[in-house]
PDBQT receptor file of N, H, CA, C and O in Angstrom, charges set to zero:
ATOM      1  N   MET A   1      97.000  25.108 106.685  1.00  0.00    +0.000 N 
ATOM      2  CA  MET A   1      98.333  24.918 107.198  1.00  0.00    +0.000 C 
ATOM      3  C   MET A   1      99.124  26.212 107.049  1.00  0.00    +0.000 C 
ATOM      4  O   MET A   1      99.078  26.856 106.001  1.00  0.00    +0.000 OA
ATOM      5  N   LEU A   2      99.838  26.586 108.081  1.00  0.00    +0.000 N 
ATOM      6  H   LEU A   2      99.875  26.063 108.932  1.00  0.00    +0.000 HD
ATOM      7  CA  LEU A   2     100.631  27.796 108.046  1.00  0.00    +0.000 C 
ATOM      8  C   LEU A   2     101.932  27.554 107.295  1.00  0.00    +0.000 C 
ATOM      9  O   LEU A   2     102.646  26.588 107.564  1.00  0.00    +0.000 OA
ATOM     10  N   THR A   3     102.228  28.427 106.366  1.00  0.00    +0.000 N 
ATOM     11  H   THR A   3     101.649  29.212 106.148  1.00  0.00    +0.000 HD
ATOM     12  CA  THR A   3     103.466  28.324 105.612  1.00  0.00    +0.000 C 
ATOM     13  C   THR A   3     104.203  29.647 105.705  1.00  0.00    +0.000 C 
ATOM     14  O   THR A   3     103.642  30.661 106.120  1.00  0.00    +0.000 OA
ATOM     15  N   GLU A   4     105.465  29.622 105.313  1.00  0.00    +0.000 N 
ATOM     16  H   GLU A   4     105.921  28.798 104.976  1.00  0.00    +0.000 HD
ATOM     17  CA  GLU A   4     106.256  30.841 105.327  1.00  0.00    +0.000 C 
ATOM     18  C   GLU A   4     105.827  31.759 104.193  1.00  0.00    +0.000 C 
ATOM     19  O   GLU A   4     105.386  31.304 103.137  1.00  0.00    +0.000 OA
ATOM     20  N   PHE A   5     105.964  33.061 104.431  1.00  0.00    +0.000 N 
ATOM     21  H   PHE A   5     106.322  33.430 105.288  1.00  0.00    +0.000 HD
ATOM     22  CA  PHE A   5     105.635  34.056 103.421  1.00  0.00    +0.000 C 
ATOM     23  C   PHE A   5     106.917  34.596 102.810  1.00  0.00    +0.000 C 
ATOM     24  O   PHE A   5     107.883  34.886 103.516  1.00  0.00    +0.000 OA
ATOM     25  N   ASN A   6     106.914  34.727 101.497  1.00  0.00    +0.000 N 
ATOM     26  H   ASN A   6     106.129  34.491 100.924  1.00  0.00    +0.000 HD
ATOM     27  CA  ASN A   6     108.067  35.260 100.783  1.00  0.00    +0.000 C 
ATOM     28  C   ASN A   6     107.849  36.754 100.589  1.00  0.00    +0.000 C 
ATOM     29  O   ASN A   6     106.939  37.166  99.869  1.00  0.00    +0.000 OA
ATOM     30  N   PHE A   7     108.680  37.559 101.228  1.00  0.00    +0.000 N 
ATOM     31  H   PHE A   7     109.419  37.224 101.813  1.00  0.00    +0.000 HD
ATOM     32  CA  PHE A   7     108.585  39.018 101.123  1.00  0.00    +0.000 C 
ATOM     33  C   PHE A   7     109.859  39.534 100.479  1.00  0.00    +0.000 C 
ATOM     34  O   PHE A   7     110.845  39.798 101.168  1.00  0.00    +0.000 OA
ATOM     35  N   PHE A   8     109.842  39.679  99.157  1.00  0.00    +0.000 N 
ATOM     36  H   PHE A   8     109.041  39.464  98.598  1.00  0.00    +0.000 HD
ATOM     37  CA  PHE A   8     110.986  40.122  98.367  1.00  0.00    +0.000 C 
ATOM     38  C   PHE A   8     112.223  39.268  98.630  1.00  0.00    +0.000 C 
ATOM     39  O   PHE A   8     113.328  39.787  98.787  1.00  0.00    +0.000 OA
ATOM     40  N   GLY A   9     112.024  37.975  98.676  1.00  0.00    +0.000 N 
ATOM     41  H   GLY A   9     111.126  37.553  98.548  1.00  0.00    +0.000 HD
ATOM     42  CA  GLY A   9     113.129  37.053  98.852  1.00  0.00    +0.000 C 
ATOM     43  C   GLY A   9     113.458  36.728 100.292  1.00  0.00    +0.000 C 
ATOM     44  O   GLY A   9     114.333  35.902 100.552  1.00  0.00    +0.000 OA
ATOM     45  N   VAL A  10     112.779  37.358 101.229  1.00  0.00    +0.000 N 
ATOM     46  H   VAL A  10     112.068  38.029 101.018  1.00  0.00    +0.000 HD
ATOM     47  CA  VAL A  10     113.000  37.086 102.648  1.00  0.00    +0.000 C 
ATOM     48  C   VAL A  10     111.819  36.263 103.148  1.00  0.00    +0.000 C 
ATOM     49  O   VAL A  10     110.672  36.703 103.066  1.00  0.00    +0.000 OA
ATOM     50  N   PHE A  11     112.094  35.089 103.657  1.00  0.00    +0.000 N 
ATOM     51  H   PHE A  11     113.026  34.731 103.723  1.00  0.00    +0.000 HD
ATOM     52  CA  PHE A  11     111.039  34.242 104.180  1.00  0.00    +0.000 C 
ATOM     53  C   PHE A  11     110.720  34.648 105.613  1.00  0.00    +0.000 C 
ATOM     54  O   PHE A  11     111.606  34.735 106.464  1.00  0.00    +0.000 OA
ATOM     55  N   MET A  12     109.441  34.893 105.862  1.00  0.00    +0.000 N 
ATOM     56  H   MET A  12     108.721  34.822 105.171  1.00  0.00    +0.000 HD
ATOM     57  CA  MET A  12     109.004  35.320 107.185  1.00  0.00    +0.000 C 
ATOM     58  C   MET A  12     108.032  34.296 107.744  1.00  0.00    +0.000 C 
ATOM     59  O   MET A  12     107.232  33.707 107.017  1.00  0.00    +0.000 OA
ATOM     60  N   ALA A  13     108.120  34.099 109.046  1.00  0.00    +0.000 N 
ATOM     61  H   ALA A  13     108.769  34.577 109.637  1.00  0.00    +0.000 HD
ATOM     62  CA  ALA A  13     107.194  33.188 109.713  1.00  0.00    +0.000 C 
ATOM     63  C   ALA A  13     105.787  33.782 109.676  1.00  0.00    +0.000 C 
ATOM     64  O   ALA A  13     105.638  35.004 109.657  1.00  0.00    +0.000 OA
ATOM     65  N   PRO A  14     104.764  32.947 109.667  1.00  0.00    +0.000 N 
ATOM     66  CA  PRO A  14     103.395  33.447 109.610  1.00  0.00    +0.000 C 
ATOM     67  C   PRO A  14     103.022  34.328 110.800  1.00  0.00    +0.000 C 
ATOM     68  O   PRO A  14     102.175  35.211 110.661  1.00  0.00    +0.000 OA
ATOM     69  N   ILE A  15     103.629  34.111 111.958  1.00  0.00    +0.000 N 
ATOM     70  H   ILE A  15     104.317  33.394 112.070  1.00  0.00    +0.000 HD
ATOM     71  CA  ILE A  15     103.305  34.910 113.132  1.00  0.00    +0.000 C 
ATOM     72  C   ILE A  15     103.659  36.381 112.914  1.00  0.00    +0.000 C 
ATOM     73  O   ILE A  15     102.998  37.264 113.463  1.00  0.00    +0.000 OA
ATOM     74  N   VAL A  16     104.694  36.652 112.119  1.00  0.00    +0.000 N 
ATOM     75  H   VAL A  16     105.230  35.935 111.673  1.00  0.00    +0.000 HD
ATOM     76  CA  VAL A  16     105.084  38.036 111.838  1.00  0.00    +0.000 C 
ATOM     77  C   VAL A  16     104.013  38.730 111.007  1.00  0.00    +0.000 C 
ATOM     78  O   VAL A  16     103.652  39.876 111.273  1.00  0.00    +0.000 OA
ATOM     79  N   VAL A  17     103.518  38.035 110.013  1.00  0.00    +0.000 N 
ATOM     80  H   VAL A  17     103.811  37.104 109.796  1.00  0.00    +0.000 HD
ATOM     81  CA  VAL A  17     102.481  38.609 109.148  1.00  0.00    +0.000 C 
ATOM     82  C   VAL A  17     101.200  38.824 109.951  1.00  0.00    +0.000 C 
ATOM     83  O   VAL A  17     100.553  39.863 109.821  1.00  0.00    +0.000 OA
ATOM     84  N   TYR A  18     100.835  37.857 110.769  1.00  0.00    +0.000 N 
ATOM     85  H   TYR A  18     101.360  37.013 110.875  1.00  0.00    +0.000 HD
ATOM     86  CA  TYR A  18      99.643  38.015 111.599  1.00  0.00    +0.000 C 
ATOM     87  C   TYR A  18      99.808  39.131 112.618  1.00  0.00    +0.000 C 
ATOM     88  O   TYR A  18      98.854  39.856 112.897  1.00  0.00    +0.000 OA
ATOM     89  N   ALA A  19     101.000  39.280 113.177  1.00  0.00    +0.000 N 
ATOM     90  H   ALA A  19     101.775  38.690 112.950  1.00  0.00    +0.000 HD
ATOM     91  CA  ALA A  19     101.239  40.332 114.162  1.00  0.00    +0.000 C 
ATOM     92  C   ALA A  19     101.105  41.712 113.529  1.00  0.00    +0.000 C 
ATOM     93  O   ALA A  19     100.571  42.633 114.147  1.00  0.00    +0.000 OA
ATOM     94  N   ILE A  20     101.585  41.853 112.311  1.00  0.00    +0.000 N 
ATOM     95  H   ILE A  20     102.020  41.105 111.809  1.00  0.00    +0.000 HD
ATOM     96  CA  ILE A  20     101.458  43.133 111.608  1.00  0.00    +0.000 C 
ATOM     97  C   ILE A  20     100.005  43.382 111.215  1.00  0.00    +0.000 C 
ATOM     98  O   ILE A  20      99.531  44.516 111.287  1.00  0.00    +0.000 OA
ATOM     99  N   ALA A  21      99.301  42.346 110.804  1.00  0.00    +0.000 N 
ATOM    100  H   ALA A  21      99.685  41.424 110.745  1.00  0.00    +0.000 HD
ATOM    101  CA  ALA A  21      97.900  42.493 110.407  1.00  0.00    +0.000 C 
ATOM    102  C   ALA A  21      96.992  42.761 111.608  1.00  0.00    +0.000 C 
ATOM    103  O   ALA A  21      95.932  43.369 111.455  1.00  0.00    +0.000 OA
ATOM    104  N   ALA A  22      97.390  42.321 112.788  1.00  0.00    +0.000 N 
ATOM    105  H   ALA A  22      98.251  41.827 112.912  1.00  0.00    +0.000 HD
ATOM    106  CA  ALA A  22      96.566  42.527 113.981  1.00  0.00    +0.000 C 
ATOM    107  C   ALA A  22      96.634  43.969 114.483  1.00  0.00    +0.000 C 
ATOM    108  O   ALA A  22      95.735  44.413 115.197  1.00  0.00    +0.000 OA
ATOM    109  N   LEU A  23      97.677  44.698 114.122  1.00  0.00    +0.000 N 
ATOM    110  H   LEU A  23      98.406  44.337 113.542  1.00  0.00    +0.000 HD
ATOM    111  CA  LEU A  23      97.805  46.080 114.593  1.00  0.00    +0.000 C 
ATOM    112  C   LEU A  23      96.672  46.990 114.139  1.00  0.00    +0.000 C 
ATOM    113  O   LEU A  23      96.064  47.641 114.989  1.00  0.00    +0.000 OA
ATOM    114  N   PRO A  24      96.345  47.077 112.831  1.00  0.00    +0.000 N 
ATOM    115  CA  PRO A  24      95.246  47.967 112.446  1.00  0.00    +0.000 C 
ATOM    116  C   PRO A  24      93.890  47.535 113.000  1.00  0.00    +0.000 C 
ATOM    117  O   PRO A  24      93.040  48.374 113.299  1.00  0.00    +0.000 OA
ATOM    118  N   VAL A  25      93.695  46.236 113.133  1.00  0.00    +0.000 N 
ATOM    119  H   VAL A  25      94.385  45.555 112.890  1.00  0.00    +0.000 HD
ATOM    120  CA  VAL A  25      92.431  45.755 113.714  1.00  0.00    +0.000 C 
ATOM    121  C   VAL A  25      92.318  46.192 115.171  1.00  0.00    +0.000 C 
ATOM    122  O   VAL A  25      91.254  46.620 115.620  1.00  0.00    +0.000 OA
ATOM    123  N   THR A  26      93.419  46.081 115.898  1.00  0.00    +0.000 N 
ATOM    124  H   THR A  26      94.283  45.733 115.533  1.00  0.00    +0.000 HD
ATOM    125  CA  THR A  26      93.432  46.510 117.295  1.00  0.00    +0.000 C 
ATOM    126  C   THR A  26      93.224  48.015 117.402  1.00  0.00    +0.000 C 
ATOM    127  O   THR A  26      92.491  48.481 118.274  1.00  0.00    +0.000 OA
ATOM    128  N   MET A  27      93.859  48.771 116.525  1.00  0.00    +0.000 N 
ATOM    129  H   MET A  27      94.454  48.393 115.816  1.00  0.00    +0.000 HD
ATOM    130  CA  MET A  27      93.689  50.230 116.543  1.00  0.00    +0.000 C 
ATOM    131  C   MET A  27      92.239  50.624 116.251  1.00  0.00    +0.000 C 
ATOM    132  O   MET A  27      91.721  51.573 116.841  1.00  0.00    +0.000 OA
ATOM    133  N   LEU A  28      91.593  49.905 115.354  1.00  0.00    +0.000 N 
ATOM    134  H   LEU A  28      92.013  49.134 114.875  1.00  0.00    +0.000 HD
ATOM    135  CA  LEU A  28      90.190  50.186 115.048  1.00  0.00    +0.000 C 
ATOM    136  C   LEU A  28      89.301  49.889 116.253  1.00  0.00    +0.000 C 
ATOM    137  O   LEU A  28      88.413  50.674 116.582  1.00  0.00    +0.000 OA
ATOM    138  N   ILE A  29      89.541  48.765 116.902  1.00  0.00    +0.000 N 
ATOM    139  H   ILE A  29      90.263  48.127 116.634  1.00  0.00    +0.000 HD
ATOM    140  CA  ILE A  29      88.759  48.415 118.090  1.00  0.00    +0.000 C 
ATOM    141  C   ILE A  29      89.005  49.427 119.205  1.00  0.00    +0.000 C 
ATOM    142  O   ILE A  29      88.069  49.825 119.899  1.00  0.00    +0.000 OA
ATOM    143  N   ARG A  30      90.275  49.852 119.386  1.00  0.00    +0.000 N 
ATOM    144  H   ARG A  30      91.036  49.528 118.823  1.00  0.00    +0.000 HD
ATOM    145  CA  ARG A  30      90.585  50.868 120.396  1.00  0.00    +0.000 C 
ATOM    146  C   ARG A  30      89.843  52.159 120.117  1.00  0.00    +0.000 C 
ATOM    147  O   ARG A  30      89.285  52.769 121.029  1.00  0.00    +0.000 OA
ATOM    148  N   PHE A  31      89.833  52.587 118.838  1.00  0.00    +0.000 N 
ATOM    149  H   PHE A  31      90.287  52.092 118.097  1.00  0.00    +0.000 HD
ATOM    150  CA  PHE A  31      89.128  53.814 118.477  1.00  0.00    +0.000 C 
ATOM    151  C   PHE A  31      87.647  53.714 118.794  1.00  0.00    +0.000 C 
ATOM    152  O   PHE A  31      87.056  54.651 119.331  1.00  0.00    +0.000 OA
ATOM    153  N   LEU A  32      87.048  52.575 118.460  1.00  0.00    +0.000 N 
ATOM    154  H   LEU A  32      87.529  51.814 118.023  1.00  0.00    +0.000 HD
ATOM    155  CA  LEU A  32      85.621  52.398 118.741  1.00  0.00    +0.000 C 
ATOM    156  C   LEU A  32      85.335  52.391 120.244  1.00  0.00    +0.000 C 
ATOM    157  O   LEU A  32      84.314  52.915 120.690  1.00  0.00    +0.000 OA
ATOM    158  N   LEU A  33      86.240  51.796 121.017  1.00  0.00    +0.000 N 
ATOM    159  H   LEU A  33      87.069  51.370 120.654  1.00  0.00    +0.000 HD
ATOM    160  CA  LEU A  33      86.051  51.772 122.466  1.00  0.00    +0.000 C 
ATOM    161  C   LEU A  33      86.237  53.156 123.080  1.00  0.00    +0.000 C 
ATOM    162  O   LEU A  33      85.519  53.506 124.016  1.00  0.00    +0.000 OA
ATOM    163  N   TRP A  34      87.189  53.957 122.573  1.00  0.00    +0.000 N 
ATOM    164  H   TRP A  34      87.773  53.672 121.813  1.00  0.00    +0.000 HD
ATOM    165  CA  TRP A  34      87.343  55.332 123.053  1.00  0.00    +0.000 C 
ATOM    166  C   TRP A  34      86.137  56.169 122.668  1.00  0.00    +0.000 C 
ATOM    167  O   TRP A  34      85.642  56.967 123.464  1.00  0.00    +0.000 OA
ATOM    168  N   TRP A  35      85.671  55.982 121.446  1.00  0.00    +0.000 N 
ATOM    169  H   TRP A  35      86.074  55.334 120.800  1.00  0.00    +0.000 HD
ATOM    170  CA  TRP A  35      84.548  56.768 120.951  1.00  0.00    +0.000 C 
ATOM    171  C   TRP A  35      83.270  56.489 121.745  1.00  0.00    +0.000 C 
ATOM    172  O   TRP A  35      82.488  57.402 122.013  1.00  0.00    +0.000 OA
ATOM    173  N   SER A  36      83.066  55.243 122.114  1.00  0.00    +0.000 N 
ATOM    174  H   SER A  36      83.701  54.502 121.896  1.00  0.00    +0.000 HD
ATOM    175  CA  SER A  36      81.863  54.875 122.860  1.00  0.00    +0.000 C 
ATOM    176  C   SER A  36      81.991  55.147 124.352  1.00  0.00    +0.000 C 
ATOM    177  O   SER A  36      80.988  55.119 125.066  1.00  0.00    +0.000 OA
ATOM    178  N   GLY A  37      83.205  55.409 124.842  1.00  0.00    +0.000 N 
ATOM    179  H   GLY A  37      84.019  55.431 124.262  1.00  0.00    +0.000 HD
ATOM    180  CA  GLY A  37      83.402  55.710 126.251  1.00  0.00    +0.000 C 
ATOM    181  C   GLY A  37      83.656  54.499 127.119  1.00  0.00    +0.000 C 
ATOM    182  O   GLY A  37      83.725  54.621 128.342  1.00  0.00    +0.000 OA
ATOM    183  N   ILE A  38      83.795  53.347 126.522  1.00  0.00    +0.000 N 
ATOM    184  H   ILE A  38      83.739  53.248 125.528  1.00  0.00    +0.000 HD
ATOM    185  CA  ILE A  38      83.998  52.117 127.292  1.00  0.00    +0.000 C 
ATOM    186  C   ILE A  38      85.410  52.061 127.872  1.00  0.00    +0.000 C 
ATOM    187  O   ILE A  38      85.624  51.421 128.903  1.00  0.00    +0.000 OA
ATOM    188  N   MET A  39      86.373  52.715 127.232  1.00  0.00    +0.000 N 
ATOM    189  H   MET A  39      86.200  53.235 126.395  1.00  0.00    +0.000 HD
ATOM    190  CA  MET A  39      87.758  52.658 127.715  1.00  0.00    +0.000 C 
ATOM    191  C   MET A  39      87.910  53.305 129.088  1.00  0.00    +0.000 C 
ATOM    192  O   MET A  39      88.882  53.023 129.790  1.00  0.00    +0.000 OA
ATOM    193  N   LYS A  40      86.992  54.147 129.481  1.00  0.00    +0.000 N 
ATOM    194  H   LYS A  40      86.203  54.376 128.911  1.00  0.00    +0.000 HD
ATOM    195  CA  LYS A  40      87.064  54.788 130.798  1.00  0.00    +0.000 C 
ATOM    196  C   LYS A  40      86.771  53.805 131.927  1.00  0.00    +0.000 C 
ATOM    197  O   LYS A  40      87.041  54.104 133.090  1.00  0.00    +0.000 OA
ATOM    198  N   TRP A  41      86.234  52.660 131.605  1.00  0.00    +0.000 N 
ATOM    199  H   TRP A  41      86.016  52.417 130.660  1.00  0.00    +0.000 HD
ATOM    200  CA  TRP A  41      85.891  51.666 132.619  1.00  0.00    +0.000 C 
ATOM    201  C   TRP A  41      87.101  50.894 133.111  1.00  0.00    +0.000 C 
ATOM    202  O   TRP A  41      87.052  50.287 134.181  1.00  0.00    +0.000 OA
ATOM    203  N   PHE A  42      88.186  50.904 132.350  1.00  0.00    +0.000 N 
ATOM    204  H   PHE A  42      88.226  51.397 131.481  1.00  0.00    +0.000 HD
ATOM    205  CA  PHE A  42      89.330  50.061 132.663  1.00  0.00    +0.000 C 
ATOM    206  C   PHE A  42      90.319  50.797 133.548  1.00  0.00    +0.000 C 
ATOM    207  O   PHE A  42      90.604  51.977 133.340  1.00  0.00    +0.000 OA
ATOM    208  N   TRP A  43      90.835  50.087 134.536  1.00  0.00    +0.000 N 
ATOM    209  H   TRP A  43      90.604  49.129 134.705  1.00  0.00    +0.000 HD
ATOM    210  CA  TRP A  43      91.738  50.682 135.501  1.00  0.00    +0.000 C 
ATOM    211  C   TRP A  43      93.129  50.880 134.921  1.00  0.00    +0.000 C 
ATOM    212  O   TRP A  43      93.719  51.947 135.096  1.00  0.00    +0.000 OA
ATOM    213  N   HIS A  44      93.660  49.891 134.243  1.00  0.00    +0.000 N 
ATOM    214  H   HIS A  44      93.181  49.025 134.101  1.00  0.00    +0.000 HD
ATOM    215  CA  HIS A  44      95.012  49.929 133.705  1.00  0.00    +0.000 C 
ATOM    216  C   HIS A  44      94.920  49.837 132.185  1.00  0.00    +0.000 C 
ATOM    217  O   HIS A  44      94.813  48.743 131.630  1.00  0.00    +0.000 OA
ATOM    218  N   LEU A  45      94.963  50.989 131.513  1.00  0.00    +0.000 N 
ATOM    219  H   LEU A  45      95.050  51.878 131.963  1.00  0.00    +0.000 HD
ATOM    220  CA  LEU A  45      94.727  51.022 130.068  1.00  0.00    +0.000 C 
ATOM    221  C   LEU A  45      95.808  50.286 129.272  1.00  0.00    +0.000 C 
ATOM    222  O   LEU A  45      95.501  49.591 128.303  1.00  0.00    +0.000 OA
ATOM    223  N   ALA A  46      97.048  50.434 129.673  1.00  0.00    +0.000 N 
ATOM    224  H   ALA A  46      97.297  50.999 130.460  1.00  0.00    +0.000 HD
ATOM    225  CA  ALA A  46      98.123  49.775 128.923  1.00  0.00    +0.000 C 
ATOM    226  C   ALA A  46      97.984  48.259 128.993  1.00  0.00    +0.000 C 
ATOM    227  O   ALA A  46      98.187  47.564 127.997  1.00  0.00    +0.000 OA
ATOM    228  N   LEU A  47      97.641  47.756 130.158  1.00  0.00    +0.000 N 
ATOM    229  H   LEU A  47      97.476  48.321 130.967  1.00  0.00    +0.000 HD
ATOM    230  CA  LEU A  47      97.452  46.318 130.307  1.00  0.00    +0.000 C 
ATOM    231  C   LEU A  47      96.268  45.838 129.470  1.00  0.00    +0.000 C 
ATOM    232  O   LEU A  47      96.329  44.772 128.858  1.00  0.00    +0.000 OA
ATOM    233  N   PHE A  48      95.202  46.617 129.444  1.00  0.00    +0.000 N 
ATOM    234  H   PHE A  48      95.153  47.483 129.942  1.00  0.00    +0.000 HD
ATOM    235  CA  PHE A  48      94.045  46.246 128.628  1.00  0.00    +0.000 C 
ATOM    236  C   PHE A  48      94.390  46.260 127.146  1.00  0.00    +0.000 C 
ATOM    237  O   PHE A  48      93.959  45.376 126.405  1.00  0.00    +0.000 OA
ATOM    238  N   GLU A  49      95.158  47.245 126.704  1.00  0.00    +0.000 N 
ATOM    239  H   GLU A  49      95.508  47.962 127.306  1.00  0.00    +0.000 HD
ATOM    240  CA  GLU A  49      95.504  47.322 125.285  1.00  0.00    +0.000 C 
ATOM    241  C   GLU A  49      96.403  46.168 124.858  1.00  0.00    +0.000 C 
ATOM    242  O   GLU A  49      96.260  45.651 123.750  1.00  0.00    +0.000 OA
ATOM    243  N   VAL A  50      97.314  45.765 125.709  1.00  0.00    +0.000 N 
ATOM    244  H   VAL A  50      97.430  46.185 126.609  1.00  0.00    +0.000 HD
ATOM    245  CA  VAL A  50      98.152  44.603 125.397  1.00  0.00    +0.000 C 
ATOM    246  C   VAL A  50      97.299  43.338 125.344  1.00  0.00    +0.000 C 
ATOM    247  O   VAL A  50      97.481  42.497 124.463  1.00  0.00    +0.000 OA
ATOM    248  N   ALA A  51      96.369  43.207 126.288  1.00  0.00    +0.000 N 
ATOM    249  H   ALA A  51      96.221  43.890 127.003  1.00  0.00    +0.000 HD
ATOM    250  CA  ALA A  51      95.480  42.045 126.292  1.00  0.00    +0.000 C 
ATOM    251  C   ALA A  51      94.575  42.045 125.054  1.00  0.00    +0.000 C 
ATOM    252  O   ALA A  51      94.311  40.992 124.473  1.00  0.00    +0.000 OA
ATOM    253  N   LEU A  52      94.107  43.217 124.659  1.00  0.00    +0.000 N 
ATOM    254  H   LEU A  52      94.321  44.072 125.131  1.00  0.00    +0.000 HD
ATOM    255  CA  LEU A  52      93.275  43.317 123.457  1.00  0.00    +0.000 C 
ATOM    256  C   LEU A  52      94.054  42.910 122.222  1.00  0.00    +0.000 C 
ATOM    257  O   LEU A  52      93.545  42.169 121.381  1.00  0.00    +0.000 OA
ATOM    258  N   TYR A  53      95.291  43.393 122.104  1.00  0.00    +0.000 N 
ATOM    259  H   TYR A  53      95.704  43.995 122.787  1.00  0.00    +0.000 HD
ATOM    260  CA  TYR A  53      96.131  43.023 120.968  1.00  0.00    +0.000 C 
ATOM    261  C   TYR A  53      96.394  41.519 120.955  1.00  0.00    +0.000 C 
ATOM    262  O   TYR A  53      96.345  40.885 119.901  1.00  0.00    +0.000 OA
ATOM    263  N   THR A  54      96.668  40.961 122.111  1.00  0.00    +0.000 N 
ATOM    264  H   THR A  54      96.708  41.476 122.967  1.00  0.00    +0.000 HD
ATOM    265  CA  THR A  54      96.919  39.521 122.202  1.00  0.00    +0.000 C 
ATOM    266  C   THR A  54      95.690  38.725 121.784  1.00  0.00    +0.000 C 
ATOM    267  O   THR A  54      95.808  37.728 121.071  1.00  0.00    +0.000 OA
ATOM    268  N   CYS A  55      94.528  39.154 122.219  1.00  0.00    +0.000 N 
ATOM    269  H   CYS A  55      94.433  39.963 122.798  1.00  0.00    +0.000 HD
ATOM    270  CA  CYS A  55      93.294  38.457 121.840  1.00  0.00    +0.000 C 
ATOM    271  C   CYS A  55      93.035  38.550 120.344  1.00  0.00    +0.000 C 
ATOM    272  O   CYS A  55      92.649  37.563 119.717  1.00  0.00    +0.000 OA
ATOM    273  N   VAL A  56      93.244  39.728 119.771  1.00  0.00    +0.000 N 
ATOM    274  H   VAL A  56      93.557  40.529 120.281  1.00  0.00    +0.000 HD
ATOM    275  CA  VAL A  56      93.043  39.891 118.327  1.00  0.00    +0.000 C 
ATOM    276  C   VAL A  56      94.035  39.030 117.555  1.00  0.00    +0.000 C 
ATOM    277  O   VAL A  56      93.668  38.387 116.572  1.00  0.00    +0.000 OA
ATOM    278  N   LEU A  57      95.293  39.016 118.000  1.00  0.00    +0.000 N 
ATOM    279  H   LEU A  57      95.591  39.538 118.799  1.00  0.00    +0.000 HD
ATOM    280  CA  LEU A  57      96.301  38.199 117.335  1.00  0.00    +0.000 C 
ATOM    281  C   LEU A  57      95.952  36.719 117.411  1.00  0.00    +0.000 C 
ATOM    282  O   LEU A  57      96.057  36.006 116.413  1.00  0.00    +0.000 OA
ATOM    283  N   CYS A  58      95.541  36.252 118.578  1.00  0.00    +0.000 N 
ATOM    284  H   CYS A  58      95.456  36.831 119.389  1.00  0.00    +0.000 HD
ATOM    285  CA  CYS A  58      95.172  34.836 118.721  1.00  0.00    +0.000 C 
ATOM    286  C   CYS A  58      93.963  34.480 117.866  1.00  0.00    +0.000 C 
ATOM    287  O   CYS A  58      93.927  33.406 117.264  1.00  0.00    +0.000 OA
ATOM    288  N   LEU A  59      92.974  35.364 117.804  1.00  0.00    +0.000 N 
ATOM    289  H   LEU A  59      93.003  36.236 118.292  1.00  0.00    +0.000 HD
ATOM    290  CA  LEU A  59      91.805  35.096 116.970  1.00  0.00    +0.000 C 
ATOM    291  C   LEU A  59      92.159  35.082 115.494  1.00  0.00    +0.000 C 
ATOM    292  O   LEU A  59      91.612  34.284 114.733  1.00  0.00    +0.000 OA
ATOM    293  N   MET A  60      93.065  35.952 115.083  1.00  0.00    +0.000 N 
ATOM    294  H   MET A  60      93.510  36.600 115.701  1.00  0.00    +0.000 HD
ATOM    295  CA  MET A  60      93.493  35.943 113.677  1.00  0.00    +0.000 C 
ATOM    296  C   MET A  60      94.239  34.659 113.347  1.00  0.00    +0.000 C 
ATOM    297  O   MET A  60      94.063  34.099 112.265  1.00  0.00    +0.000 OA
ATOM    298  N   ILE A  61      95.060  34.195 114.261  1.00  0.00    +0.000 N 
ATOM    299  H   ILE A  61      95.203  34.649 115.140  1.00  0.00    +0.000 HD
ATOM    300  CA  ILE A  61      95.797  32.946 114.011  1.00  0.00    +0.000 C 
ATOM    301  C   ILE A  61      94.835  31.771 113.933  1.00  0.00    +0.000 C 
ATOM    302  O   ILE A  61      95.012  30.875 113.108  1.00  0.00    +0.000 OA
ATOM    303  N   LEU A  62      93.834  31.769 114.775  1.00  0.00    +0.000 N 
ATOM    304  H   LEU A  62      93.690  32.496 115.445  1.00  0.00    +0.000 HD
ATOM    305  CA  LEU A  62      92.889  30.655 114.777  1.00  0.00    +0.000 C 
ATOM    306  C   LEU A  62      91.956  30.629 113.581  1.00  0.00    +0.000 C 
ATOM    307  O   LEU A  62      91.667  29.560 113.042  1.00  0.00    +0.000 OA
ATOM    308  N   TYR A  63      91.480  31.801 113.159  1.00  0.00    +0.000 N 
ATOM    309  H   TYR A  63      91.715  32.669 113.597  1.00  0.00    +0.000 HD
ATOM    310  CA  TYR A  63      90.404  31.840 112.174  1.00  0.00    +0.000 C 
ATOM    311  C   TYR A  63      90.771  32.363 110.810  1.00  0.00    +0.000 C 
ATOM    312  O   TYR A  63      89.921  32.351 109.919  1.00  0.00    +0.000 OA
ATOM    313  N   VAL A  64      91.991  32.823 110.592  1.00  0.00    +0.000 N 
ATOM    314  H   VAL A  64      92.681  32.833 111.316  1.00  0.00    +0.000 HD
ATOM    315  CA  VAL A  64      92.370  33.327 109.266  1.00  0.00    +0.000 C 
ATOM    316  C   VAL A  64      93.240  32.299 108.583  1.00  0.00    +0.000 C 
ATOM    317  O   VAL A  64      93.676  32.512 107.452  1.00  0.00    +0.000 OA
TER     318      VAL A  64
């Protein structure tokens, strides 16, 4: 069950914590995709990166 997180007396919704935690995971996946050359396959990089972040965030919410 998702509960609020206490951050120095400020209660934050779980989506905020997951959104912050999804950033480094997304950056790592982006780095691996650039390194392997797969990012050159995508036509609209910004749209792909937003979709990648959204997918990582949704997977973290579902499985963490």
